[in-house]
ZAMARGU-4260 file (C-alpha; in steps of 0.2 Angstrom, whole numbers, plus 5000, padded with zeros to 4 digits):
<rodrens>
0) 5031/5086/5111 | 5037/5086/5094 | 5051/5100/5095 | 5067/5095/5093 | 5065/5079/5084
5) 5080/5074/5072 | 5077/5070/5054 | 5077/5051/5052 | 5074/5043/5035 | 5065/5026/5038
10) 5062/5015/5022 | 5055/4999/5020 | 5057/4992/5001 | 5049/4976/4994 | 5054/4970/4976
15) 5039/4961/4968 | 5049/4951/4956 | 5043/4939/4941 | 5055/4924/4945 | 5053/4914/4929
20) 5066/4909/4918 | 5066/4924/4906 | 5070/4935/4921 | 5085/4927/4926 | 5097/4941/4920
25) 5087/4954/4929 | 5086/4945/4945 | 5105/4942/4945 | 5109/4959/4942 | 5099/4964/4958
30) 5107/4952/4967 | 5125/4958/4961 | 5121/4977/4964 | 5111/4977/4979 | 5125/4982/4990
35) 5131/4996/4978 | 5112/5002/4978 | 5113/5003/4997 | 5130/5013/4998 | 5124/5025/4984
40) 5108/5029/4994 | 5118/5031/5012 | 5129/5044/5002 | 5114/5054/4999 | 5105/5053/5016
45) 5118/5049/5031 | 5104/5044/5043 | 5096/5032/5032 | 5087/5017/5040 | 5082/5005/5025
50) 5076/4987/5024 | 5073/4976/5009 | 5063/4962/5006 | 5056/4952/4991 | 5041/4944/4984
55) 5044/4932/4970 | 5030/4926/4959 | 5027/4913/4946 | 5010/4906/4940 | 4996/4896/4946
60) 4995/4877/4943 | 4995/4869/4929 | 5004/4883/4921 | 5018/4883/4935 | 5019/4868/4948
65) 5034/4876/4959 | 5025/4891/4968 | 5014/4906/4966 | 5024/4917/4977 | 5038/4916/4989
70) 5040/4930/5001 | 5055/4936/5011 | 5050/4950/5023 | 5060/4967/5024 | 5075/4966/5034
75) 5092/4976/5036 | 5101/4960/5034 | 5107/4962/5015 | 5115/4944/5015 | 5100/4936/5020
80) 5090/4944/5006 | 5104/4939/4994 | 5103/4921/5000 | 5084/4922/4997 | 5087/4928/4979
85) 5101/4913/4977 | 5090/4900/4982 | 5075/4904/4970 | 5081/4894/4955 | 5074/4904/4942
90) 5063/4895/4930 | 5045/4889/4926 | 5031/4900/4921 | 5019/4892/4908 | 5008/4903/4898
95) 5016/4922/4896 | 5005/4930/4908 | 5009/4928/4926 | 5004/4929/4944 | 5007/4948/4946
100) 4991/4951/4956 | 4996/4938/4969 | 5014/4946/4970 | 5007/4963/4973 | 4994/4957/4986
105) 5008/4949/4996 | 5018/4964/4996 | 5003/4976/5001 | 4999/4964/5016 | 5016/4963/5021
110) 5020/4968/5040 | 5027/4985/5037 | 5034/4996/5050 | 5022/5010/5055 | 5035/5024/5054
115) 5042/5018/5037 | 5039/5025/5020 | 5034/5010/5012 | 5040/5005/4994 | 5034/4993/4982
120) 5044/4991/4966 | 5037/4978/4954 | 5049/4971/4940 | 5043/4960/4927 | 5042/4955/4908
125) 5025/4947/4907 | 5007/4955/4910 | 4995/4949/4924 | 4981/4937/4920 | 4966/4946/4913
130) 4976/4960/4906 | 4966/4961/4891 | 4953/4969/4902 | 4962/4985/4904 | 4977/4985/4891
135) 4978/4981/4872 | 4979/4962/4868 | 4997/4956/4864 | 4998/4947/4847 | 5000/4929/4849
140) 5000/4929/4869 | 4987/4917/4876 | 4980/4919/4893 | 4974/4903/4902 | 4964/4915/4913
145) 4958/4929/4903 | 4946/4934/4916 | 4959/4938/4929 | 4968/4928/4944 | 4962/4912/4945
150) 4959/4915/4965 | 4950/4931/4962 | 4962/4945/4966 | 4958/4960/4956 | 4974/4968/4953
155) 4966/4985/4948 | 4959/4985/4966 | 4976/4980/4973 | 4984/4995/4964 | 4970/5007/4970
160) 4974/5001/4988 | 4992/5005/4987 | 4987/5023/4980 | 4975/5025/4994 | 4989/5023/5007
165) 4998/5040/5008 | 5013/5032/5015 | 5016/5018/5002 | 5024/5023/4986 | 5024/5012/4969
170) 5036/5009/4956 | 5034/4999/4941 | 5048/4992/4930 | 5045/4984/4913 | 5058/4972/4905
175) 5052/4970/4888 | 5040/4980/4876 | 5026/4966/4878 | 5023/4971/4896 | 5023/4991/4893
180) 5004/4993/4891 | 4997/4984/4905 | 5012/4989/4918 | 5009/5007/4912 | 4991/5005/4917
185) 4996/4998/4934 | 5007/5012/4938 | 4995/5025/4932 | 4981/5017/4942 | 4992/5016/4958
190) 4998/5033/4956 | 5015/5026/4953 | 5030/5029/4942 | 5033/5018/4926 | 5050/5014/4919
195) 5054/5005/4903 | 5070/4995/4902 | 5077/4984/4888 | 5094/4978/4897 | 5095/4971/4913
200) 5110/4981/4917 | 5099/4996/4917 | 5089/4989/4932 | 5101/4996/4945 | 5100/5014/4940
205) 5080/5013/4940 | 5081/5007/4957 | 5092/5020/4963 | 5082/5033/4954 | 5065/5026/4962
210) 5073/5026/4980 | 5081/5043/4976 | 5064/5051/4973 | 5058/5043/4990 | 5072/5052/4998
215) 5067/5068/4989 | 5049/5066/4996 | 5056/5062/5014 | 5066/5079/5013 | 5050/5089/5008
220) 5041/5079/5022 | 5054/5085/5034 | 5052/5102/5029 | 5032/5102/5032 | 5036/5094/5049
225) 5049/5107/5054 | 5035/5119/5049 | 5022/5110/5060 | 5034/5110/5075 | 5039/5128/5073
230) 5021/5132/5073 | 5016/5120/5087 | 5002/5113/5075 | 4993/5128/5073 | 4994/5136/5056
235) 4984/5138/5040 | 4988/5126/5027 | 4989/5140/5013 | 5000/5150/5024 | 5012/5134/5025
240) 5011/5132/5005 | 5016/5150/5002 | 5029/5151/5014 | 5038/5135/5008 | 5034/5140/4990
245) 5023/5125/4985 | 5005/5121/4982 | 4992/5119/4994 | 4990/5101/4987 | 5008/5096/4990
250) 5006/5101/5008 | 4990/5091/5011 | 4998/5076/5004 | 5014/5078/5014 | 5003/5081/5030
255) 4993/5065/5025 | 5010/5055/5025 | 5016/5062/5041 | 5000/5058/5050 | 5000/5039/5043
260) 5019/5038/5048 | 5014/5044/5065 | 5026/5059/5065 | 5012/5071/5069 | 4997/5068/5081
265) 4984/5077/5071 | 4980/5089/5057 | 4985/5108/5060 | 4973/5119/5068 | 4971/5136/5058
270) 4978/5151/5067 | 4969/5166/5059 | 4953/5158/5052 | 4945/5141/5051 | 4952/5131/5037
275) 4935/5126/5028 | 4944/5112/5019 | 4950/5103/5035 | 4936/5109/5047 | 4928/5093/5053
280) 4909/5096/5053 | 4900/5091/5069 | 4884/5084/5060 | 4889/5073/5046 | 4874/5066/5036
285) 4875/5047/5036 | 4871/5046/5017 | 4888/5057/5014 | 4899/5043/5019 | 4900/5027/5009
290) 4907/5011/5019 | 4909/4993/5011 | 4916/4977/5019 | 4927/4969/5006 | 4934/4951/5006
295) 4924/4948/5023 | 4917/4930/5020 | 4900/4925/5026 | 4905/4909/5034 | 4922/4905/5040
300) 4930/4892/5051 | 4932/4896/5070 | 4949/4901/5076 | 4954/4907/5057 | 4964/4921/5053
305) 4955/4933/5042 | 4961/4948/5032 | 4948/4959/5025 | 4945/4978/5019 | 4935/4992/5025
310) 4933/5004/5010 | 4927/5021/5016 | 4923/5037/5004 | 4918/5053/5011 | 4908/5063/4998
315) 4905/5079/5006 | 4916/5094/5003 | 4924/5094/5019 | 4938/5083/5026 | 4932/5073/5041
320) 4942/5067/5056 | 4933/5053/5065 | 4936/5036/5074 | 4934/5019/5065 | 4929/5006/5076
325) 4927/4987/5069 | 4919/4975/5081 | 4909/4958/5082 | 4894/4955/5093 | 4891/4938/5099
330) 4878/4933/5111 | 4874/4951/5114 | 4891/4955/5119 | 4901/4968/5108 | 4920/4964/5106
335) 4932/4977/5097 | 4943/4970/5084 | 4950/4986/5077 | 4951/5004/5082 | 4958/5018/5074
340) 4959/5038/5072 | 4957/5041/5052 | 4955/5057/5041 | 4944/5055/5027 | 4948/5068/5013
345) 4934/5073/5001 | 4930/5060/4987 | 4946/5050/4991 | 4943/5031/4995 | 4952/5027/5011
350) 4956/5007/5012 | 4959/5001/5030 | 4965/4984/5032 | 4959/4972/5046 | 4967/4956/5052
355) 4957/4947/5064 | 4957/4928/5071 | 4939/4922/5073 | 4935/4917/5092 | 4938/4898/5094
360) 4923/4896/5105 | 4910/4901/5094 | 4908/4885/5083 | 4891/4884/5073 | 4887/4902/5079
365) 4882/4917/5069 | 4891/4934/5075 | 4889/4952/5067 | 4904/4961/5061 | 4900/4980/5063
370) 4910/4996/5056 | 4906/5011/5065 | 4913/5028/5061 | 4911/5041/5076 | 4916/5060/5079
375) 4918/5059/5098 | 4904/5049/5103 | 4893/5055/5089 | 4889/5040/5077 | 4891/5045/5058
380) 4887/5029/5051 | 4887/5010/5054 | 4887/4994/5043 | 4887/4977/5048 | 4888/4959/5041
385) 4883/4942/5048 | 4896/4928/5048 | 4893/4910/5052 | 4907/4901/5061 | 4909/4882/5059
</rodrens>
């Protein structure tokens, strides 16, 4: 089925940019250089399918009364992105910390193409609210919301979610020394790359370097994919790593990306011996799997669009392949909301984001949202939460 596929480099990029007054030069340089950036990348890779989007963020009222975030989804229409940038009217901001968490959350929850490498590039010159909880305090900088984002977004949780998506890559650009400590933590916690710049004119080179790194990753994934195709998906990961001259870990990460991108249908099967690390145990103890429902309210309006996360951690020594089923039960009838095949690596948190519109016809009813993990028809673990619809 996979044999004969041609390499195709599909990339969605979202810039998450501080749109307050101090960032005017940086935003203008992005606008002026975007075509040059695209042309430079296309010279590196002819079959490049790239789209750009942008989240502009400022701050919450009363610090800024214009907007918290504005979002333009990824598109291949560069002129449309440039118009969006031109219409931003850079300004505002209030106290030095800004709504960085809101900007990243908007990007993370964007509608990305399934088969695209998903790139978030954060660009800013002010720390997020609540930064002193994980970075040194900046002398003379007062934070109206020292405990973090006023609407409850946890910025470290957001970058951990980014880290847990194998096909999502994170780059952070700090545009002055004041933001260095907090942005460096965000990059490290999100398994990303941090860049320090002191002049706006450095920004295009940093963006090109970041996206060139993505192309290098895609090139390596193509090698792993070709190996997978050549061996019809039947090989030992250690053999692949040896033949490609890389580490076993690099091959595993690449396979995780290819699986998320939909470019391989399953993990490879061992040819000569059972690969212990990737063998799915038939009997998995319930206590070896941790599941948590995050951001799911206990009460919500009927016919409301909810977005919540299912956090899963496998605490066995084996990678487990299983089915994730999210459903709700009302009046003894179970209705499936979300179903997916998932691969749970040992001691790695997987975050599955669920978007669901609550039933319009269940006003003043209590329903139960359930999350199940199954191997074939064998139930591994189930958790649930009751929601009242009004």
